[in-house]
SEKEVEX-13231 format. One line per 2 residues: number of its first residue (from 0); for each residue x, y, z of N, C-alpha, C. Coordinates in steps of 0.2 Angstrom, whole numbers, padded with zeros to 4 digits. Example, Ala and Ser with C-alpha at 12.3 -4.5 7.8 and 13.67 -1.06 7.14 Angstrom:
0 = 0066 -0028 0039 0062 -0022 0039 0066 -0016 0039  0064 -0011 0035 0068 -0005 0036 0064 0000 0039;
! end
This chain:
0 = 0004 -0006 0000 0000 0000 0000 0004 0006 0000  0003 0011 -0004 0006 0017 -0004 0006 0021 0002;
2 = 0011 0025 0003 0010 0029 0009 0005 0035 0009  0001 0036 0013 -0004 0041 0013 -0002 0047 0017;
4 = 0003 0051 0014 0006 0056 0018 0001 0061 0021  -0004 0063 0018 -0009 0068 0021 -0012 0065 0028;
6 = -0013 0058 0028 -0016 0055 0034 -0010 0054 0039  -0004 0053 0037 0002 0052 0041 0003 0059 0045;
8 = 0003 0064 0041 0004 0071 0044 -0002 0073 0049  -0008 0071 0047 -0014 0073 0051 -0014 0069 0057;
10 = -0013 0063 0057 -0013 0059 0064 -0007 0061 0068  -0001 0063 0065 0005 0065 0069 0004 0071 0072;
12 = 0001 0076 0068 0000 0083 0071 -0005 0083 0076  -0011 0079 0075 -0016 0079 0080 -0013 0076 0086;
14 = -0009 0071 0086 -0007 0068 0092 -0002 0073 0096  0002 0077 0092 0007 0082 0095 0003 0087 0098;
16 = -0002 0090 0095 -0007 0095 0097 -0010 0093 0104  -0013 0087 0103 -0017 0085 0109 -0012 0083 0115;
18 = -0006 0081 0114 -0001 0080 0119 0001 0086 0122  0002 0091 0118 0004 0098 0121 -0002 0101 0125;
20 = -0008 0100 0123 -0014 0103 0126 -0015 0099 0133  -0014 0092 0133 -0015 0088 0139 -0009 0090 0144;
22 = -0003 0091 0141 0002 0093 0146 0001 0100 0149  -0002 0104 0146 -0004 0111 0149 -0009 0109 0155;
24 = -0014 0105 0154 -0018 0103 0159 -0015 0100 0165  -0010 0095 0163 -0006 0092 0169 -0002 0097 0173;
26 = 0001 0102 0169 0005 0107 0172 0000 0112 0177  -0006 0113 0174 -0010 0117 0178 -0013 0114 0184;
28 = -0014 0107 0184 -0016 0104 0190 -0010 0104 0195  -0004 0104 0193 0002 0104 0197 0004 0111 0200;
30 = 0001 0116 0197 0002 0123 0198 0009 0125 0195  0011 0122 0190 0017 0123 0187 0016 0126 0180;
32 = 0022 0129 0177 0022 0132 0170 0017 0137 0168  0016 0142 0173 0011 0147 0171 0012 0151 0165;
34 = 0019 0153 0165 0021 0157 0160 0021 0154 0153  0021 0147 0153 0021 0143 0147 0014 0142 0144;
36 = 0009 0143 0148 0002 0141 0146 0000 0145 0140  0000 0151 0139 -0002 0155 0133 0002 0153 0127;
38 = 0008 0153 0127 0012 0151 0121 0011 0144 0119  0010 0139 0124 0008 0132 0123 0001 0132 0120;
40 = -0003 0136 0122 -0010 0135 0120 -0010 0137 0112  -0006 0143 0111 -0006 0145 0104 -0002 0139 0099;
42 = 0003 0136 0102 0006 0131 0098 0002 0125 0097  -0002 0123 0102 -0007 0118 0101 -0012 0119 0096;
44 = -0014 0125 0096 -0019 0127 0091 -0016 0127 0084  -0010 0129 0083 -0007 0129 0077 -0006 0122 0074;
46 = -0003 0118 0079 -0002 0111 0077 -0009 0107 0075  -0014 0109 0078 -0021 0106 0076 -0023 0108 0070;
48 = -0022 0115 0068 -0024 0118 0062 -0020 0115 0056  -0013 0114 0057 -0009 0111 0052 -0011 0103 0051;
50 = -0013 0100 0056 -0016 0093 0055 -0022 0093 0051  -0027 0098 0053 -0033 0099 0049 -0032 0100 0042;
52 = -0027 0105 0040 -0026 0106 0033 -0023 0100 0030  -0019 0097 0033 -0016 0091 0029 -0021 0086 0027;
54 = -0026 0085 0031 -0030 0079 0030 -0034 0081 0023  -0035 0087 0022 -0039 0089 0016 -0036 0087 0010;
56 = -0029 0086 0010 -0025 0084 0004 -0026 0077 0002  -0030 0073 0007 -0031 0066 0006 -0038 0066 0002;
58 = -0041 0071 0001 -0048 0071 -0002 -0047 0074 -0009  -0050 0070 -0014 -0050 0072 -0021 -0055 0078 -0022;
60 = -0061 0077 -0018 -0066 0082 -0018 -0067 0085 -0011  -0064 0091 -0010 -0065 0094 -0003 -0072 0095 -0001;
62 = -0076 0097 -0006 -0083 0099 -0004 -0087 0093 -0001  -0085 0087 -0003 -0089 0081 -0002 -0087 0078 0005;
64 = -0083 0081 0009 -0081 0079 0016 -0087 0080 0020  -0092 0085 0019 -0097 0086 0023 -0103 0080 0022;
66 = -0102 0076 0017 -0107 0071 0016 -0106 0065 0021  -0100 0065 0024 -0098 0060 0029 -0100 0061 0036;
68 = -0102 0068 0037 -0104 0070 0044 -0111 0068 0045  -0115 0066 0041 -0122 0064 0042 -0122 0057 0046;
70 = -0117 0053 0046 -0117 0047 0050 -0113 0048 0056  -0116 0048 0062 -0113 0049 0068 -0108 0043 0070;
72 = -0109 0037 0067 -0104 0031 0069 -0098 0031 0064  -0098 0036 0059 -0092 0036 0055 -0086 0039 0059;
74 = -0080 0037 0057 -0074 0039 0060 -0073 0046 0059  -0074 0049 0053 -0073 0056 0052 -0078 0060 0056;
76 = -0084 0058 0057 -0088 0062 0061 -0086 0062 0068  -0084 0057 0071 -0082 0056 0078 -0075 0061 0079;
78 = -0071 0061 0074 -0065 0065 0074 -0067 0072 0074  -0072 0074 0070 -0074 0081 0070 -0077 0083 0077;
80 = -0081 0079 0080 -0084 0081 0086 -0078 0082 0091  -0073 0077 0091 -0068 0078 0096 -0064 0084 0095;
82 = -0063 0086 0088 -0059 0092 0087 -0063 0098 0089  -0069 0098 0088 -0073 0104 0090 -0073 0105 0097;
84 = -0074 0099 0101 -0073 0100 0108 -0067 0102 0111  -0061 0100 0108 -0055 0102 0110 -0054 0110 0108;
86 = -0057 0112 0102 -0056 0119 0100 -0060 0123 0105  -0066 0121 0107 -0070 0125 0112 -0066 0126 0118;
88 = -0063 0120 0121 -0059 0121 0127 -0053 0125 0126  -0050 0125 0120 -0045 0130 0118 -0047 0137 0119;
90 = -0053 0139 0116 -0056 0145 0117 -0057 0147 0124  -0060 0143 0128 -0061 0144 0135 -0055 0145 0139;
92 = -0049 0141 0137 -0043 0142 0141 -0040 0149 0139  -0041 0151 0133 -0038 0157 0130 -0041 0163 0134;
94 = -0048 0162 0135 -0052 0168 0138 -0050 0168 0146  -0049 0162 0149 -0047 0162 0156 -0040 0165 0157;
96 = -0036 0163 0152 -0029 0166 0153 -0029 0173 0152  -0032 0176 0147 -0033 0183 0146 -0036 0187 0152;
98 = -0041 0184 0155 -0044 0187 0160 -0040 0187 0167  -0036 0182 0167 -0031 0181 0173 -0025 0185 0172;
100 = -0024 0187 0166 -0017 0191 0165 -0017 0198 0168  -0011 0200 0170 -0010 0206 0173 -0007 0205 0180;
102 = -0003 0210 0181 0000 0210 0188 0007 0206 0187  0010 0205 0192 0017 0201 0192 0016 0194 0191;
104 = 0011 0191 0194 0010 0184 0194 0007 0182 0187  0010 0176 0184 0007 0173 0178 0000 0170 0179;
106 = -0004 0170 0174 -0011 0168 0175 -0011 0160 0176  -0016 0158 0179 -0017 0151 0180 -0024 0148 0178;
108 = -0024 0142 0176 -0030 0139 0173 -0034 0136 0179  -0040 0136 0180 -0044 0132 0185 -0043 0125 0184;
110 = -0043 0121 0190 -0042 0114 0190 -0047 0110 0186  -0054 0113 0186 -0059 0109 0182 -0058 0109 0175;
112 = -0055 0115 0172 -0053 0116 0165 -0047 0111 0164  -0042 0111 0168 -0037 0107 0167 -0038 0100 0166;
114 = -0043 0097 0170 -0045 0090 0170 -0049 0089 0163  -0053 0094 0161 -0057 0093 0155 -0052 0093 0149;
116 = -0046 0097 0149 -0041 0097 0144 -0038 0091 0143  -0036 0088 0149 -0033 0081 0148 -0037 0076 0145;
118 = -0043 0075 0148 -0048 0070 0145 -0050 0071 0138  -0051 0078 0136 -0053 0079 0129 -0047 0077 0124;
120 = -0041 0079 0126 -0035 0078 0122 -0034 0070 0121  -0035 0066 0127 -0034 0059 0126 -0039 0056 0122;
122 = -0045 0058 0122 -0051 0056 0118 -0050 0057 0111  -0047 0063 0109 -0046 0065 0102 -0041 0061 0099;
124 = -0036 0059 0103 -0031 0055 0100 -0033 0048 0099  -0037 0045 0104 -0039 0038 0104 -0045 0037 0098;
126 = -0049 0042 0097 -0054 0042 0092 -0051 0042 0085  -0046 0047 0085 -0042 0047 0078 -0039 0040 0076;
128 = -0036 0037 0081 -0033 0031 0080 -0038 0025 0079  -0043 0026 0082 -0048 0020 0081 -0051 0020 0074;
130 = -0051 0026 0071 -0054 0026 0064 -0050 0022 0059  -0044 0020 0061 -0040 0015 0056 -0041 0008 0058;
132 = -0045 0006 0064 -0045 -0001 0065 -0050 -0004 0061  -0048 -0008 0057 -0052 -0012 0052 -0051 -0019 0052;
134 = -0057 -0023 0052 -0056 -0030 0052 -0053 -0033 0046  -0054 -0029 0040 -0052 -0031 0034 -0044 -0030 0033;
136 = -0041 -0027 0038 -0034 -0026 0038 -0031 -0028 0044  -0029 -0035 0045 -0026 -0037 0051 -0021 -0033 0054;
138 = -0016 -0030 0050 -0011 -0026 0053 -0013 -0020 0057  -0019 -0018 0055 -0022 -0012 0058 -0027 -0013 0064;
140 = -0030 -0019 0064 -0035 -0021 0068 -0033 -0023 0075  -0030 -0018 0079 -0028 -0019 0086 -0028 -0012 0090;
142 = -0030 -0013 0096 -0030 -0007 0100 -0023 -0004 0101  -0018 -0007 0099 -0011 -0004 0099 -0010 0002 0095;
144 = -0014 0002 0089 -0014 0007 0085 -0016 0014 0088  -0022 0014 0091 -0024 0021 0094 -0019 0022 0100;
146 = -0017 0017 0104 -0013 0018 0110 -0006 0020 0108  -0003 0018 0102 0003 0021 0100 0003 0029 0098;
148 = -0003 0031 0095 -0004 0038 0094 -0004 0042 0101  -0008 0038 0106 -0008 0041 0113 -0001 0042 0116;
150 = 0003 0036 0114 0010 0036 0117 0014 0042 0114  0013 0043 0107 0017 0049 0104 0015 0055 0107;
152 = 0008 0056 0109 0006 0062 0112 0009 0063 0119  0009 0058 0122 0012 0058 0129 0019 0059 0129;
154 = 0023 0058 0124 0030 0059 0124 0031 0066 0121  0028 0068 0115 0030 0074 0112 0027 0080 0116;
156 = 0021 0079 0119 0017 0084 0122 0021 0087 0128  0023 0083 0133 0026 0086 0139 0033 0089 0137;
158 = 0037 0085 0133 0043 0088 0131 0043 0094 0127  0038 0095 0123 0037 0102 0120 0035 0107 0125;
160 = 0031 0105 0130 0029 0110 0135 0035 0112 0139  0039 0107 0140 0045 0109 0144 0050 0114 0140;
162 = 0050 0113 0134 0054 0118 0130 0051 0125 0130  0045 0125 0129 0041 0132 0129 0042 0135 0136;
164 = 0042 0130 0142 0043 0133 0148 0050 0136 0149  0054 0132 0147 0061 0134 0147 0063 0141 0144;
166 = 0059 0142 0138 0060 0148 0134 0056 0154 0138  0050 0152 0140 0046 0157 0143 0049 0160 0150;
168 = 0053 0155 0153 0056 0157 0160 0051 0155 0165  0054 0153 0171 0051 0151 0177 0049 0156 0181;
170 = 0042 0157 0183 0040 0162 0187 0036 0159 0193  0036 0153 0193 0031 0150 0198 0035 0147 0204;
172 = 0041 0147 0204 0045 0144 0210 0045 0136 0209  0040 0133 0205 0040 0126 0205 0044 0124 0199;
174 = 0051 0124 0199 0055 0123 0194 0059 0116 0195  0062 0114 0190 0066 0108 0190 0071 0108 0196;
176 = 0074 0114 0196 0080 0114 0201 0077 0115 0208  0071 0117 0209 0068 0117 0215 0068 0124 0219;
178 = 0072 0129 0216 0073 0135 0219 0069 0140 0215  0066 0145 0218 0062 0150 0214 0066 0154 0209;
180 = 0073 0155 0211 0077 0159 0206 0081 0155 0201  0078 0149 0200 0082 0145 0195 0082 0148 0188;
182 = 0087 0146 0184 0088 0149 0177 0082 0147 0173  0080 0151 0168 0074 0149 0164 0075 0142 0161;
184 = 0081 0140 0159 0082 0133 0156 0079 0128 0161  0078 0129 0167 0075 0124 0172 0068 0126 0173;
186 = 0064 0129 0169 0058 0132 0171 0052 0126 0170  0054 0120 0167 0049 0115 0167 0048 0112 0174;
188 = 0042 0111 0176 0041 0109 0183 0042 0102 0184  0042 0100 0190 0044 0093 0192 0038 0088 0189;
190 = 0032 0090 0189 0027 0086 0186 0028 0085 0179  0029 0090 0175 0030 0090 0168 0036 0085 0166;
192 = 0042 0086 0170 0048 0082 0169 0046 0074 0170  0042 0073 0175 0040 0066 0176 0036 0063 0171;
194 = 0031 0068 0169 0026 0066 0163 0030 0064 0157  0035 0068 0156 0039 0067 0150 0043 0061 0150;
196 = 0046 0059 0156 0049 0052 0156 0044 0046 0155  0039 0047 0159 0034 0041 0159 0031 0041 0152;
198 = 0029 0046 0149 0026 0046 0143 0030 0044 0137  0037 0046 0138 0041 0043 0133 0043 0036 0133;
200 = 0043 0033 0140 0044 0026 0141 0038 0022 0138  0032 0025 0139 0026 0021 0137 0026 0021 0129;
202 = 0028 0027 0126 0028 0027 0119 0032 0022 0116  0038 0022 0119 0043 0017 0116 0041 0010 0117;
204 = 0038 0008 0123 0035 0001 0124 0029 0000 0119  0025 0004 0118 0019 0003 0113 0021 0003 0106;
206 = 0026 0007 0104 0029 0007 0097 0032 0000 0095  0036 -0002 0100 0039 -0009 0099 0034 -0014 0098;
208 = 0029 -0014 0103 0024 -0019 0103 0020 -0019 0097  0018 -0013 0094 0014 -0013 0088 0018 -0015 0082;
210 = 0024 -0013 0082 0028 -0016 0076 0029 -0023 0076  0029 -0026 0082 0029 -0034 0083 0023 -0036 0081;
212 = 0017 -0033 0083 0010 -0035 0081 0009 -0035 0073  0012 -0030 0070 0011 -0029 0063 0015 -0035 0059;
214 = 0021 -0036 0062 0025 -0041 0059 0021 -0048 0059  0018 -0049 0065 0015 -0056 0066 0008 -0056 0062;
216 = 0005 -0051 0061 -0001 -0051 0058 -0001 -0053 0050  0005 -0053 0047 0005 -0056 0040 0004 -0063 0040;
218 = 0005 -0067 0046 0003 -0074 0046 -0004 -0075 0045  -0008 -0070 0047 -0015 -0071 0046 -0018 -0069 0040;
220 = -0014 -0067 0035 -0016 -0065 0028 -0020 -0071 0025  -0026 -0070 0023 -0030 -0075 0019 -0030 -0074 0012;
222 = -0028 -0078 0008 -0028 -0078 0001 -0034 -0081 -0002  -0037 -0078 -0007 -0043 -0081 -0010 -0040 -0084 -0017;
224 = -0042 -0090 -0018 -0039 -0094 -0024 -0040 -0091 -0031  -0046 -0087 -0032 -0047 -0085 -0038 -0045 -0077 -0039;
226 = -0042 -0074 -0034 -0040 -0067 -0034 -0033 -0067 -0036  -0032 -0066 -0043 -0025 -0066 -0046 -0025 -0060 -0051;
228 = -0019 -0059 -0052 -0018 -0054 -0058 -0019 -0057 -0064  -0023 -0055 -0069 -0025 -0058 -0075 -0018 -0059 -0079;
230 = -0013 -0055 -0079 -0007 -0056 -0083 -0002 -0061 -0080  -0004 -0063 -0073 0000 -0068 -0070 -0004 -0073 -0067;
232 = -0008 -0077 -0070 -0013 -0081 -0067 -0011 -0086 -0062  -0004 -0088 -0062 -0002 -0093 -0057 0001 -0090 -0051;
234 = 0001 -0083 -0050 0004 -0080 -0045 -0001 -0075 -0041  -0001 -0076 -0034 -0005 -0071 -0030 -0004 -0064 -0031;
236 = -0009 -0060 -0030 -0007 -0053 -0031 -0004 -0049 -0026  -0003 -0053 -0020 0000 -0050 -0014 0006 -0054 -0012;
238 = 0012 -0051 -0011 0017 -0055 -0009 0017 -0054 -0001  0015 -0059 0002 0014 -0059 0010 0020 -0058 0013;
240 = 0026 -0061 0011 0032 -0060 0014 0034 -0052 0014  0032 -0048 0010 0034 -0041 0009 0029 -0037 0013;
242 = 0024 -0039 0017 0020 -0035 0020 0022 -0033 0027  0027 -0037 0030 0029 -0036 0037 0033 -0029 0037;
244 = 0033 -0025 0042 0037 -0019 0043 0044 -0021 0044  0046 -0028 0045 0053 -0030 0046 0055 -0033 0039;
246 = 0051 -0033 0034 0054 -0035 0028 0059 -0031 0025  0063 -0033 0020 0069 -0030 0018 0068 -0023 0016;
248 = 0063 -0021 0012 0061 -0015 0010 0059 -0010 0016  0056 -0013 0021 0053 -0009 0026 0057 -0008 0032;
250 = 0062 -0012 0032 0067 -0013 0038 0069 -0006 0041  0072 -0002 0036 0075 0004 0039 0070 0009 0042;
252 = 0063 0008 0040 0058 0012 0043 0057 0010 0050  0057 0003 0050 0055 0000 0057 0061 0002 0062;
254 = 0067 0002 0060 0073 0003 0064 0072 0011 0066  0071 0015 0061 0070 0022 0063 0064 0023 0068;
256 = 0059 0020 0067 0053 0020 0072 0055 0018 0079  0059 0013 0080 0061 0010 0086 0066 0015 0089;
258 = 0071 0017 0086 0077 0022 0088 0073 0028 0090  0069 0031 0086 0066 0037 0087 0061 0037 0093;
260 = 0058 0031 0095 0054 0030 0100 0058 0030 0107  0064 0027 0106 0068 0026 0112 0072 0032 0114;
262 = 0074 0036 0109 0078 0042 0110 0074 0047 0115  0068 0048 0115 0065 0053 0119 0065 0051 0127;
264 = 0066 0045 0128 0066 0042 0135 0073 0045 0138  0078 0044 0134 0085 0046 0136 0085 0054 0137;
266 = 0082 0057 0132 0082 0065 0132 0078 0067 0138  0072 0064 0139 0068 0066 0145 0072 0065 0152;
268 = 0076 0060 0152 0080 0058 0158 0085 0064 0159  0088 0065 0153 0094 0070 0153 0091 0077 0155;
270 = 0085 0079 0152 0082 0085 0153 0081 0086 0160  0078 0081 0163 0076 0081 0171 0082 0082 0175;
272 = 0087 0078 0173 0093 0078 0177 0097 0084 0177  0098 0087 0171 0102 0093 0170 0098 0100 0170;
274 = 0091 0099 0169 0087 0105 0169 0087 0109 0162  0091 0106 0158 0092 0110 0151 0087 0107 0146;
276 = 0081 0109 0147 0075 0107 0143 0076 0110 0136  0079 0116 0135 0079 0119 0129 0082 0114 0124;
278 = 0087 0111 0126 0091 0106 0122 0088 0099 0122  0087 0096 0128 0085 0089 0128 0078 0089 0127;
280 = 0074 0094 0129 0067 0093 0127 0065 0094 0120  0069 0099 0116 0068 0099 0109 0070 0093 0105;
282 = 0076 0090 0107 0078 0084 0104 0073 0079 0105  0071 0078 0111 0066 0072 0113 0060 0073 0109;
284 = 0057 0079 0109 0050 0080 0105 0051 0079 0098  0056 0081 0095 0057 0080 0088 0058 0073 0086;
286 = 0062 0069 0091 0063 0062 0090 0056 0058 0090  0052 0060 0095 0045 0057 0096 0041 0058 0090;
288 = 0041 0064 0087 0037 0066 0081 0040 0062 0075  0046 0061 0075 0049 0057 0069 0048 0050 0070;
290 = 0048 0047 0076 0046 0041 0077 0039 0039 0076  0034 0044 0077 0027 0043 0076 0026 0043 0068;
292 = 0030 0047 0064 0029 0047 0057 0032 0040 0054  0038 0038 0057 0040 0032 0054 0036 0026 0056;
294 = 0033 0026 0062 0028 0021 0064 0022 0020 0059  0020 0026 0057 0014 0026 0052 0016 0024 0045;
296 = 0022 0025 0044 0025 0023 0037 0025 0015 0037  0027 0012 0043 0027 0005 0043 0020 0003 0044;
298 = 0015 0007 0047 0008 0005 0047 0005 0004 0040  0007 0009 0035 0004 0008 0029 0008 0003 0025;
300 = 0014 0002 0026 0018 -0004 0023 0015 -0011 0024  0013 -0012 0031 0010 -0018 0033 0002 -0018 0031;
302 = -0001 -0012 0029 -0008 -0012 0028 -0011 -0016 0022  -0006 -0018 0018 -0009 -0021 0012 -0011 -0028 0014;
304 = -0009 -0031 0020 -0012 -0037 0022 -0019 -0037 0023  -0023 -0040 0018 -0030 -0039 0019 -0034 -0046 0019;
306 = -0039 -0046 0022 -0044 -0052 0021 -0049 -0050 0016  -0050 -0055 0011 -0054 -0054 0006 -0060 -0058 0006;
308 = -0066 -0054 0007 -0072 -0058 0008 -0076 -0057 0001  -0079 -0063 -0001 -0084 -0063 -0007 -0090 -0066 -0005;
! end
C-alpha cells in the first residue's frame, strides 16, 4: 500500500497538538508552568490547524467531506466532534488566561478546566486512531494502533511544553531545580519532567509492541484462490512476505521508528537531570514526532495485508 502522507501528517500533528494541550492541563493541575500556558495554547492550536489542513489533501473532492458527517458512527464524524470539543476548550482556556493576565503573577487555569483538557486531548487521539481499526486489515485491527498515537502524544506533548517553559522562563517557583530563582532553562516543573519520562517510556514500549504485532499479523493473511492478476494467473497478487514492517524494504523504517521512540526516553531523563530542557526537550520532542511518522509509514507498509471476503 502506498504511503498516505496527508493522513500520516494529520494523525501525527493531531497527536502532537493533543499531547501539548494535555500537558498544559497536567501542568495546571500541578500549579506549574504558568508562563508557558499561553504560548503552549497557541502552539497547540497551530499544530491542530496544520493537521486539519493536511487531511484535506487526502480528499479528491474537498466539498464532499461534509457528506460523511451525516453518519454519527463514522470515524470522520467522531474525529470532527472531538476536534470541535478540543477547539472549544482552547477558546475557554484562552479567555481564562486573558482574564487572569495582569500583575506580576502569571495567570493560572482552573483545576476543572485542566481536567477537561486532559480528558478531551486523550479522547481526540484515541478516536483518531480508532478510525483506522479495520477487520479487513489485520495489521491495523488492534488497540495498539490508537494507543501508539496516545503514546506519541504523551511523549511529544510534555517535552514540547518543557521547551516552551524553558524559553518562557520560570515564574512559579516550581522549577526543576527546586529554587524560585532557578535559570529559565530549568523552568519545566517537576510534574512535567516526570510526565515526559513516563510518557516517553510508554511510547517506546507501545511502538515496539505494535511493530511486533504488525509483523506477526502477516501470518493471518487470507488468500482467495481466484484473486489473481490476469497477466500472471499462477501468482497471487499480494506478496505476503513483503507485508511485514521488518521485511527488507521496510526494515529501515522500522529501525527508525524504534530508535526514534527510544531516544525521547534518554532525552527526558537527561532534561530532568540537567534541567536543560531547551536542548534535551527539543531533541526528545522532535525524535518522538519522527518516530510517530516512521511508525505510520510502517503502518501503511503492513496495511496491504487484507482479508478478502466474497
